C-alpha positions in Angstrom: 29.8 71.1 94.6 30.4 74.7 93.7 29.5 75.1 90.0 31.8 78.1 89.5 34.9 76.5 91.1 34.2 72.8 90.5 34.7 72.1 94.2 33.0 69.8 96.5 32.0 70.2 100.1 33.0 68.7 103.3 31.2 65.5 104.3 28.6 65.7 107.0 28.2 63.4 109.9 25.8 61.1 108.0 28.1 60.8 105.0 26.3 63.3 102.7 28.1 65.1 99.9 26.7 68.4 100.8 27.5 71.0 98.1 26.8 73.9 100.3 30.3 74.3 101.8 32.4 73.5 98.8 36.2 73.4 99.4 37.8 70.7 97.3 37.3 69.2 93.9 34.2 68.0 92.1 32.7 64.7 93.4 34.2 61.5 92.1 31.1 60.6 90.2 30.9 64.0 88.6 34.5 63.8 87.5 33.8 60.3 86.0 30.8 61.6 84.1 32.7 64.6 82.8 35.5 62.3 81.6 33.0 60.0 79.8 31.1 62.8 78.2 33.8 65.2 77.3 32.2 67.9 79.5 33.3 69.9 82.5 32.9 68.5 86.0 31.8 71.9 87.1 28.6 71.5 85.1 27.6 68.3 86.9 25.6 68.2 90.2 25.2 65.0 92.3 21.7 64.3 93.8 20.2 61.6 96.0 17.9 60.5 93.2 17.6 61.7 89.6 13.9 62.5 90.0 14.7 65.1 92.7 17.3 66.7 90.5 14.6 67.0 87.8 12.3 68.5 90.4 14.8 71.2 91.2 15.1 72.0 87.5 11.3 72.2 87.0 10.7 74.3 90.2 13.4 76.7 89.2 12.0 76.9 85.6 8.5 77.6 87.0 9.8 80.4 89.3 11.8 82.0 86.5 9.3 81.8 83.7 5.9 81.2 85.4 3.6 78.2 85.5 3.1 76.5 82.2 3.3 73.2 80.4 5.9 70.5 79.9 5.6 68.2 76.9 6.3 64.6 77.9 5.2 61.1 77.0 3.0 58.3 78.3 5.4 55.5 77.4 7.5 56.1 80.5 7.6 55.6 84.3 5.4 57.7 86.6 8.5 59.0 88.3 9.5 60.8 85.1 6.3 62.8 85.3 6.1 63.3 89.1 8.6 66.1 89.1 6.6 68.0 86.6 3.4 67.6 88.6 5.1 68.3 91.9 6.6 71.6 90.5 3.0 72.6 89.6 3.6 72.5 85.9 1.2 70.8 83.5 2.2 67.6 81.8 1.1 67.6 78.1 1.4 64.2 76.5 2.8 64.1 73.0 2.7 61.0 70.9 5.9 58.9 70.4 7.6 57.5 67.3 7.4 53.7 67.2 11.0 53.6 65.9 12.6 55.8 68.7 10.1 55.4 71.6 10.6 59.1 72.2 8.4 62.1 71.3 7.9 62.1 67.5 9.2 65.5 66.3 7.3 65.1 63.0 4.0 65.1 64.8 4.9 67.5 67.6 3.7 71.1 67.3 5.0 73.1 70.2 3.1 76.2 69.0 -0.2 74.3 69.8 0.8 74.1 73.5 0.0 77.2 75.5 2.8 78.4 77.8 5.2 75.6 76.9 8.2 75.7 79.3 10.1 72.5 78.5 10.1 69.4 76.3 11.3 66.0 77.5 13.7 64.2 75.4 13.7 60.6 76.7 16.1 57.9 75.6 13.8 55.0 76.4 15.7 51.8 77.2 18.9 53.6 76.3 17.9 54.2 72.6 19.6 57.4 71.5 18.6 58.7 68.1 20.6 61.8 67.1 18.4 62.8 64.1 15.1 62.8 65.9 16.6 64.3 69.0 18.0 67.2 67.0 14.7 67.8 65.3 12.8 67.8 68.6 15.4 70.1 70.2 15.1 72.5 67.3 11.3 72.6 67.6 11.5 73.2 71.3 14.1 76.0 71.1 12.2 77.7 68.3 9.4 78.6 70.8 11.8 79.3 73.7 11.2 76.0 75.6 14.0 74.2 77.4 15.1 70.7 76.3 15.2 68.5 79.4 17.0 65.2 78.5 16.0 62.0 80.4 19.1 59.8 80.4 17.9 57.5 83.2 18.5 54.5 80.9 21.8 55.5 79.4 23.9 57.1 82.1 26.9 58.9 80.5 25.4 59.0 77.0 23.7 62.1 75.6 22.2 63.1 72.3 24.5 65.4 70.3 24.4 67.6 67.3 26.4 67.4 64.1 29.3 69.0 65.8 29.3 66.5 68.6 27.9 68.9 71.2 25.2 67.9 73.6 21.7 69.0 72.4 19.9 69.4 75.8 19.9 72.4 78.0 19.6 70.1 81.1 20.5 66.4 81.2 19.4 64.1 84.0 21.3 60.8 84.7 20.3 58.1 87.1 22.4 55.7 89.2 19.2 54.2 90.6 17.4 50.8 90.9 17.1 48.9 87.6 19.3 51.3 85.8 22.7 50.8 84.1 24.8 51.0 87.2 24.6 48.6 90.2 24.4 51.4 92.6 20.7 51.5 93.4 20.7 55.2 94.5 22.1 58.5 93.3 22.0 60.5 90.1 23.4 63.7 88.5 22.2 66.7 86.7 24.2 68.3 83.9 23.7 71.9 82.9 24.7 73.0 79.5 27.2 75.9 79.8 25.4 77.7 77.0 22.4 78.2 79.4 24.4 80.9 81.2 24.3 83.0 78.0 20.7 82.0 76.9 19.0 82.3 80.3 21.5 83.7 82.8 19.1 84.1 85.7 17.7 80.6 85.3 21.2 79.2 85.0 22.4 81.0 88.1 19.5 80.1 90.3 19.5 76.4 89.1 23.2 76.0 89.8 22.9 77.7 93.2 20.0 75.4 94.3 21.7 72.2 93.1 25.0 73.2 94.7 23.3 73.8 98.1 21.0 70.8 98.4 20.8 69.6 102.0 22.2 66.3 103.1 19.9 63.3 103.4 19.0 62.5 107.1 20.8 59.7 108.9 17.9 57.3 108.4 18.1 57.6 104.6 21.9 57.2 104.8 21.4 54.0 106.6 18.6 52.5 104.5 20.5 53.1 101.3 23.4 51.0 102.6 21.0 48.3 103.8 19.0 48.1 100.5 20.8 45.3 98.7 20.9 42.9 101.8 17.3 43.7 102.6 16.2 42.7 99.1 18.2 39.4 99.4 16.5 38.5 102.6 13.0 39.5 101.5 13.4 37.5 98.3 14.4 34.4 100.2 11.4 34.6 102.5 8.8 34.4 99.7 5.4 35.7 100.7 6.6 36.6 104.2 9.3 38.7 102.5 6.7 40.7 100.7 4.9 41.4 104.0 8.1 42.4 105.7 9.0 44.7 102.8 5.7 46.5 103.1 6.2 46.8 106.9 9.7 48.1 106.6 8.5 50.6 104.0 5.7 51.8 106.2 8.2 52.3 109.1 10.7 54.1 106.9 13.4 51.5 107.0 13.1 50.3 103.4 13.4 52.6 100.4 11.1 51.3 97.7 12.0 51.9 94.0 8.6 53.7 93.6 6.7 54.9 96.7 2.9 54.9 96.9 2.9 58.7 96.8 4.9 58.6 93.5 1.9 56.9 91.9 -0.3 59.7 93.0 1.7 62.5 91.3 3.9 63.3 94.3 7.4 62.7 95.5 8.4 61.2 98.9 10.9 63.9 99.9 12.3 67.3 99.1 15.4 67.2 97.0 18.6 66.0 98.7 22.3 66.0 97.7 24.1 62.7 97.2 26.1 61.0 100.0 29.8 60.2 100.1 28.9 56.5 100.1 26.7 56.7 97.1 29.2 58.9 95.3 32.0 56.4 95.8 29.9 53.5 94.6 28.7 55.4 91.5 32.3 56.6 90.6 33.5 53.0 90.8 30.7 51.7 88.7 31.2 54.5 86.1 34.8 53.5 85.8 33.6 50.0 85.0 30.9 51.1 82.6 32.8 50.3 79.4 32.7 46.6 80.3 29.1 46.9 81.3 28.2 48.5 78.0 30.2 46.1 75.9 28.4 43.2 77.4 25.0 44.7 76.8 25.9 45.5 73.2 26.8 41.8 72.7 23.4 40.8 74.1 21.6 43.3 71.9 23.5 41.8 69.0 22.1 38.3 69.8 18.6 39.6 70.0 18.9 41.5 66.7 20.3 38.5 65.0 17.7 36.0 66.3 14.6 38.1 66.3 14.8 40.8 63.7 13.3 38.7 61.0 10.4 37.3 63.1 7.2 38.6 61.5 5.3 38.2 64.8 7.5 40.7 66.6 8.1 44.4 66.1 11.4 46.0 67.1 12.0 49.8 67.1 14.0 50.8 64.2 16.7 52.5 66.3 17.3 49.3 68.1 18.0 47.5 64.8 19.8 50.2 62.7 23.5 50.9 63.0 25.9 49.7 65.6 24.3 47.9 68.6 23.6 50.3 71.4 24.2 49.2 75.1 20.5 49.1 76.0 19.2 48.7 79.5 16.4 46.5 78.1 15.7 45.3 74.6 12.2 46.4 73.5 9.8 44.1 71.7 6.1 44.6 70.6 3.9 41.5 70.2 0.7 41.2 68.2 -1.4 41.9 71.3 -1.4 42.0 75.1 -2.0 38.3 75.6 0.9 37.4 73.3 3.2 39.8 75.1 2.3 38.2 78.4 2.9 34.8 77.0 6.3 35.8 75.7 7.3 37.2 79.1 6.5 33.9 80.7 8.4 32.0 78.0 11.4 34.2 78.7 11.2 33.8 82.4 10.8 30.0 82.1 14.5 29.8 80.8 15.8 32.3 83.4 15.4 35.5 81.4 13.6 38.0 83.5 11.5 39.7 80.8 9.4 42.7 81.9 6.3 44.6 80.7 7.8 48.1 80.8 5.7 50.3 80.0 2.5 48.5 80.4 0.4 50.1 81.9 1.4 53.6 80.8 3.2 55.7 83.3 4.5 52.5 84.7 3.7 50.8 87.0 0.5 52.7 86.7 -1.0 55.6 88.6 -3.7 55.8 91.3 -4.7 59.4 90.7 -5.4 60.0 87.0 -6.5 63.6 87.7 -3.1 64.5 89.2 -1.4 63.5 85.9 -4.0 65.1 83.7 -5.0 61.7 82.2 -8.7 62.5 82.7 -8.3 65.5 80.4 -6.3 63.7 77.7 -7.7 63.4 74.2 -6.7 59.8 73.3 -7.0 60.6 69.7 -3.7 62.5 70.0 -1.6 59.6 71.3 -2.6 56.6 69.1 1.0 55.3 68.8 1.6 55.4 72.5 -1.7 53.6 73.2 -0.8 50.9 70.7 2.7 50.4 72.0 1.7 50.3 75.6 -0.8 47.5 74.9 1.8 45.2 73.2 5.0 46.0 75.1 7.6 43.7 76.6 11.3 44.0 77.1 14.1 41.5 77.5 17.1 41.7 79.9 20.5 42.7 78.6 22.5 42.0 81.7 23.1 38.2 81.2 25.3 35.8 79.3 25.0 35.3 75.5 24.1 31.6 76.2 21.1 32.7 78.3 20.1 35.3 75.6 20.2 32.5 73.0 18.0 30.4 75.2 15.5 33.3 75.6 15.3 33.7 71.8 14.7 29.9 71.5 11.9 30.1 74.0 10.2 33.1 72.4 10.4 31.7 68.9 9.1 28.3 70.1 6.2 30.0 71.9 5.3 31.9 68.8 5.5 28.8 66.6 3.1 26.9 69.0 0.5 29.7 68.6 
């Protein structure tokens, strides 16, 4: 897609939406995102995976402004930090607010971070808090740092200021595995049009790079289409399926949600554009997103009604206050790790696939602490993060209200027994 004309490219032989030779209109997914967000489709750029779009942004930032630091958080997935490390920037871990699960602007001092280039605004589980987001953005912009918004869990929703305008300079949206859409692959990067005035060289280079990403090779085009059926087969084969999944991954014929290299501070590929097949799937899912979100809001309402008054559980304030948000997962914090694990098993026993996001930190855990700077981290600066990681569990929101009620029954019964 050409950012100046809002046009898309021809499709290559392997079905890629290559933006390099733009001749038509913006991709279908970008048009759908623009419609949902009240933005211009020319400011949206489709990518093969959101993490690679983030990498392009960080590499461009490093080239334009020099190497430096990016303020991020520990209560997240390792793939949210991999682009920072791969771009040879330094992740600096700020503590989070227990009520928002995002960087706490009241405890964040950007002036204390040397050569701060960007600040991550993460909407964990889809929790969007306008007030804290605005405060964090103000602090970042006061020292000339970019605000990079991670909307992986809330595709099509962005934090906005009092005028209703998006706060972030760059906003990253995912269509990937275990996200809001059933697409498994793809993502999009939105660039705030004000960046052209605030940082014209950065804006120009970033748009140019995103608009000219190469097509994924034919192998990747094939494995993305095989992914759903592969998982069905592997799941039915039990232990043998796990072995086959590892073998297919090693041979390059299965695309894992998180590759081994992505737990070592790297990424599996250079950035790619999206493909025509992914774009079509994403566009269709985005047009159906209202129903998806309405269903999740109803489930969030069940959890709030049944669990909000349970003294043995803590729920982030943003998940409880105001209208129910369409969360990807509903976050809970138990008294301790053992209780959290017991509650996960209780939920799963009635068919609710509860999870332990984000335990361990930088989920599902990293194999090279040095690459992520964890060996240099002063734990005294992240007490809230450490506490939340130890007690975290989250409940599914893509299920029936009857199943959600059964999950609540199981959790409360388990807590009563102990």
